[in-house]
N, C-alpha and C positions, 0 to 999 in steps of 0.2 A: 761335500764336506769331508776332509781327511781326518783320520783318527790317530792321535798320538798314543804312545804307550806309557804314559806316566802314571795311570791309575794302577793300584796294586791290590785292591780289595775286590774279590769276585762278587757277583750278584748273589750267589748262594750264601757267602759269609755275611753279606749285608742283610740277607733275609733272616739269618740267625740273630743278628743284632736287633732287627725290627721285632722279631718274635719275643726276644727278651724284653723289649719295651712294652709289648702287649701284655706279657706276664706281669710286669710291674703294675700296669693299669688294672689288670684282673685282681691282683692282691688288694688294691685300694678299695674295691667293692666289698671286701671281706673285713679288712683290718681297720679301714677308716682313713681319712685324709691326714690325720695328725702324724702319720709315719711317712708322708710323701717325700720328705727330704732325705730320710734314711734310705728309702727305696731308690730314690734318684741317685744317691751316692753309689749304691750297688750297681745300678745300671751304668753309671759313669765308669765304674771299675771294669765292667764288662767291655765297655767301649775302649778303655785304655789297653786291655788285653788284645782286643781286635786290632788296634793300631800297632801295638808292639809286635804281635805275631805276624802282621802283614808287612812290617817294615815301612810303614807310611811316613812320609816326610811332609812338613808344612812348607809349601812353595811360596814364592813371593806373590804370585797372582792369587793365592788362597787368602792372603791377608786382606785383599780388597773385598773379598766376599764376607769375611768375618768382622768387618768394620762395625756393623750394627751392634753385635753383642759387646765388642770392645768399647764402643761409645757408651753403651748402657752401663757397663761395669764402671767406667770412669765417672759418669754422672752420679751413679748410686754411691760410689765411694766418697766423692766430694760432698754429697748431701749428708752422709753419715758423719764425716769429719766436722762439718760445719754445725751439726746439731747433736753432738755427742751426749748432751744431758738428757735428751728425750729419746735417743736411739735404744731399741730393744733387740734381742737376739734374732727375731724374725727379720729385721732389717738386714742383718749380715747374711742371712740365708739367701736374700735376693742376689747378692754378689755371687754366691755359689751357683745359683740358678743360671746366671748368664755365662759363667765359666763353663757350666755343663752344655749350654747351647752352643758355645764356641767349639767344644769337643765334638758334639753331634754333627755340626757343619763340616768339620775337618774329616770326620769319618765318611760322610756322604760325598765330599769332594774327591775322595780317593776310591770311589766305587766305579768300576768299569762295566757298563752294560753292553753285552754282545749285540750285534746288529738286530738279531731276531728277538732278543729279550726273552727267550724261552724260560730260562731259569727263574728270572724275576716273576714272569707271568705265572709259572707253576706255583711259586710261593704265595703270590697274591690269591690264586685260586683256592689253595688250601685254607688260607686265612679267611677268605670270603665265605667259604662253605661253613666254617666254624661259627663265624659271626652271624651268618644268615640263619643257621639252625637255632642258635640261642635266641636271636632277635625275633624270629617268627614263633618260636616256642613260647616265649613269655607273653606274646599277644594271643595266640590261638589256644594255648593250654596253660593258663595262669595257675591253676590249682596244683600243677606238678612242680611249679617253681616257687611256691609260696614260702617254702622254708629258707630260700635264699633271699634274705631281707634286702641286701644291697642291689638286687636286680630291679627294684621298683622305686619310684619316687612318689611320695604322697600315699594315697590308699593303695593297698596291695593289689586287689583284683582289678579295679578300674582306675588305677593310678597311671603313672607314666613309666612304661618299661624302659630301662636304661641299660640292662644287662651288665656288662663288665665296667662301665665307664663312669661311674660315680655320680654324674649329674646329666640332666637332659642335654645341656649344651655340649658337653664333651662327646656324648653318644652321637648327637646329630653331626658333629664335626667329623667323626670317624666314618659315619655312614655317607656323608657328602663326599669325603675323599675316595671311598670305595666306589660310590656311584659314578664319580667323575672318571675313574679308571676304566670301568666297564663300559661306559658310554662310548669311549674312544677305543675300545677293543673290538668294536663291531667291524667285521670284514665282509663286505658284500659278496665276495667270491666264495666264501666258505659258509655254508648253511649252518653247520654245527656251531661255528664261532658266533654267528649272528644270533642263534637261539640262546646260547649260553650267555652271551653278553647282554642281550635284551632282558633275559630273566633276572640276572643279578642287578642290572640297572634299575629295573622296576622294583625289585625287592628292597633295595637300599633306599630308594626314594620313598617307598611306603613306610619303611622303618623311621625315616626322618619325620614323617607326618605323625607317627604314633608316639614320638617323644613329646609331642604337643608344645614344642618350643616355637613360639610364633615367629621369632626372627629367623629361626632355622627353616621354617616352612617357606618363607620368602626365598631363601637360598635354594630350596628344593624346587620351587617354581621356575627359577632361572635354569637349573640343571635339566628340568623336564623340557623346557623350551629348547635347550641345546640338543637334548636327546632327539626330540621330534624333528628338528631342523636337520640334524645329521642324517637320520634315517631317510628323510624325504629327499634331500639333495644328493645323496651319494648312493642311491639305489634305483633300480629300474621299476617300471610301472607295476609289475606283479607284487613287489614288496610294498609299494605305496598303497596298493589296494588292501593288502593285509593290514597295513598300519591304520588305514581309515576304519576298516571293519573292527579291528582290535579296540580302537578308541570308542567306537559306538558301543561295543560290548562292555567296555569298562564303565562308560557313563551309565549304561543300563544297570550294571551291577551296583554301582554307587547309589543310584536312585532306589533300587530295590531294597538295599540294606541301609537306607538313610537313618532309620530309627536306631539301628544297632550302632551306626557310626556316631550318632549324636550322644549315645550312652557311653561309648568307649572313648570318644574324643570331646567330651563335654567341656573340659578345661580350654581346649583349643577353640572350639566353636563359640563358646560364651565370650572368650577374650576378644575374638575378632569382631563379634557383634558389638561389644562394648567399645572397643577402640576405634573401629571404622565409623560407626554411627555416632558415637559420642566422644570422640578423641579429645576434644577441647575440655571436656569435663573430667577426664582421667589424668591429665598431666600433673595436677597438684595433689592427687589422691595417694593413699598408701597402698599402691599396687605396683606391679613390676614396671609398667610404663612410667608412672609417677616417680618411682624411685630412681629410674635411669635419668630422667630429666633433673631430679633433685641432685643427683651425684654430679652431673655435668655443671649445673649451676654452682654447686659448692666448689668444684675445681676451679671454675672461672673466678670466683670471688676470693679464693684462698691461696692461689698461686702467686707469690710476689715476684717471681722471676719468669717473665714471659718466654724468654728464649730457651732456658735450660731447666726450668721446672723447680719445684720446691723439694724434691727428693722423695724418699720412701714414706716415712712418717707412719708406720704401722702402729706405733704406740698411741697415736691420738686420732687416726682415722683409717680404719682397716677395711671399710666396705666399698671401696671403689672397684666396680666390676667391669663396666663397659669400657671399651678401648678409648673413646674420646676423653672420658673423665680421667681414667688411670694414666694414660700417656701424657696428657696435657699437664696434669698435676705433678707427676713424677719427673718427666723429662722435657717438658716444655715443647715449643714449636720445633726445636732442633731434633729432639727425639722422635716426634711425630713425623716430621719430614723424612728422616732417615728410615723409619719403619715402612712408610708408604713406598719410598723408592725401592727399598730392598725387596719388598714383596710384589710390587707391580712390575718390576723390570722384566721378569720372565714372560709376562703377557706381551709387552712391547717387543721383546726380542723374538718371541715365537712368531708373531705376526710378520716381523721383518724377515725372518728366515723363510717363512712360508712364501712370502711375496718373491723372494729371491730364488725360489724353486726347490728349496730343501724339503725333503719328505723323509720322515722317520717311521720305521716299522714298530717302534715302541709306543704304546698308548700313553706313556708318561709325557710325551712331547706336547700333547694338548691337555692331558688330564690334570696336570699340576696347574697350568693357567686357568682351566675351568674351575678348579677348586678355589683358586685365589679370588675369582670373581665373586664367590659366595662369602668370602671373608668379611666384607663390610656389614653384611646382615648378621652373620654368626658372631661378630665381635661386638654387636650392640648388647649382648648378654654377658659375655666374658671374653677376655683375651686368651683364647684357648691355645694359640700357638706358643705362648710363653709359659703355660702351666708346667710345673716341674715334671709331672708324670706324663705329659703329652708332647713335650718339646722334642724328645728323641725322634718321634715319628715324623713330625712336621718339618723340623729343621734338618733331620737326616735326609728325608726325601728331597727337600729343597736343595741341599748340597749335591745330591745325585743329579738333579736337574741342571744346576749351574755347571757341574763338571762335564756332563755328557752333551749338553745342548747349547751352552754359552761359551765356556772357557775354551773348549776344543775348537770351536769356530773362530774365536778371537785369536787363538795362538797359531792356527793353521791357515787362517785366511779363507 
């Protein structure tokens, strides 16, 4: 694959932008979600400065990538115009949100990753160390973090630690993204790289479990399977023996501390027992599973426009959380189809490039598709990719992926 020189934002500058996004999320844990649009505007301003300072241009091929947010802006605007009497200010914020997503995609589309990816890797390493320290800290030493109210959900000590990310769903999504990156950072020829990558992969998978988000745990199970298959298939027998021994030790540790786990993970364990053994009894109840089904049922019954959706409607129904309910009601089958194609295309393209013999030294080549595989599970709780305070991270990185592993291949043959 040949590399053109159209990208003009370095990986280090992009890392500064992502860190700015992280700071925005961090502030939310302290000041609360009511300021998310103001903070998102600040982040968008930082992005504008990044674009202006780097001389970025929007190219014709970029327009094909940002068609999803453009479509959502169009559908949202039409719905507001058609229902002006019931529209509220939060409906207009949705337009700002998708304009911001377009901006984040453009920034990512103009990021050039060097072949080795060392600068981006170093930035991810620093970010991972910070998140891992706080994530493990709130689990192992809760009494030292009790003063930071936003770091926990529900009860303080034996609640669900979420650190900087406001809700368990958002925390699990960031952990899944980092776990995906480190799973594909493993280099069999480099012992130090293997140890570091395996350590962070396991840490972030454990942190997902401790969020006690049941849908996220299913995503973590998929990532764990990918992790095991990758180590088993791409390493020699000594490493495979170490893997088997490590799994045996891990199972023994879990068994030994099962009582502790049941205490710290009571919400997760009781939920699984209830849903797996009595799932048919919980669909209509006032719990998270019942509410998700109720939202989907409400969306199916109240969307009069099958293809393009009923619009935002925050003034009269604000609690659509899961992706199927929210996207079907707001954007109809057209919006759902566009979202699925946009987010699943990197998976298909990565497999195609791999079959054609392309190999990338950057972990992002497989990390982003691996993360996307978990999205169907993560999105049962919330559409985290579209959250104002999270979209810079997800769409920015997706823009980097499209730019470095899809557009360059398409334009250079």
